[in-house]
N, C-alpha and C positions, 0 to 999 in steps of 0.2 A: 449638333443636338445630343442634348443629354439627355440619359436614358434613366430610368427605374429597374430595378430586378427588385422580383417575387422570389422567396426563399419556401420550400415546406419541406415537411419532414423536422425531426429532431435529432440533436445532440443527446442520445441516455448517458447516465452515469453508469459505468459498470457495477458499483455498490452505491447503496445507500447512502449520503451522505449526513456525518453529524451536524446538530444544529450550527456549532461552530463554523463549520464551512462551508453551510447555506449563505449562514450571515457574511462572512468575505466572498465569497461568490457576489454575494448582492451588491455588496461595495465596489464591485468591479463592473457590473453589468449597466447598462444605460450611464458611463459614464464619460467623459472627452478626454481621449487616454493624452492631447495637448496638452491639459493640466497635469499630467503625471509624467512625463518625459524623463527627472531626474529618479524620480520615486519608484518607479518601474523599470529604466532603464532600457527604454526604448528610444527611435529617434523620434520627430516631430513630425512626422507625416500619418501617422495611424489618425482617424477621428474619433466620433462617437462610436462605444462598444455597443452595439444596435441587436444585442441580445436581453432576452429575461428569462428568466426562470417559467418552469411549466407549470401549470397549476397544484398538479399533484407531488413537486419538487422530485421529480424523474431524471429532470433533464434540462438541455435551455434549448430553447428556439429564437429565431429572429421576432422583434417587435414589430415589426412591421412597417418601421421606420422609411419613409424616404430619402432616396441615394445613399443607401449601405453599401460600404466601399472597402476594400482590402480585408473580408471576411476570414479567407484564411489565416493571414499573419495575425488577426487578431484572437482568433480560437488558440493559435498557437502563444500568444500571450496569455491570454487565460489559464492556458495548462501550464506554463512553469511559472506563473505566480499562483497560485493553486497550489500544485506539488511543492513548491516551499516549503508551505506550513503544515499541508495535507500529504503525504507522498502517496497514500494511496487514490488519491483522485485521479480516476481515466474516464476518457467519453469514448464512444463510440457510436457508431451509426452514420447518419449520412443526412446531407441537406441536397435537394435540389433547387439548381440557379436558373433560372429563368430572367433575360433581359427584354423588354419592349421589342425587338427584333426576334421572331419569334424561331431563329434560327442561332441563337444565339444562346443555349442552355448548355448547362455543363453541372458537375457533379463535386460538391465537397464533402469526401469521403475520408471519418475519422477512426481509424481501427489503434487501438489500443494506443489513446495520443499521438496518432502517425498520422500529421495530416495531408492531404492527397487530393489534388484537383485535377480533373476527369473530363473535359472537354466531348460532347455527345454528339453525334451526329444523327441530325433531323434526315429521317427517310421518307417520310409523305405528312401532307399537313391539309388543312381542309380550306377552300379557299373562300370566301363568301363572294356570291354571285352581283350582291349590289353595291358593294364598296371595294372589290379583291382584296379586302386585310384579308392575310393568311393569319392560321392559329392552329396549335396542334391541341386535339381534345385532350382532355384531363379524363382519366379514366378512375381515377378513386372516385 
């Protein structure tokens, strides 16, 4: 069975980026990394960079693409590529990731460009009395 992952929240820039940095970042986002393996010096196993700039240009967020894989590695790639030309590029904040299976939930935490994945433990869920589907309520 194939799974889809949903991501919430935003990775914020520590400082506002100049237009030139936003333009460079925009050429990386939504790209298929397999088309840039030599240019970006990466293995051929990374796929689409399923991220976009936020509407207010204060960070990046998931672009709601189906089948987003390897997001921690893609974030690390973005950080490396951006810092080559803009050393002041720093990401902070976190993304919450939820697979279709309600118990498969984790956080992607970025603190001053250090990427960490933290598996979360589901302590309770609601079960639908009609279909028996389990879910975690969204508190936002």
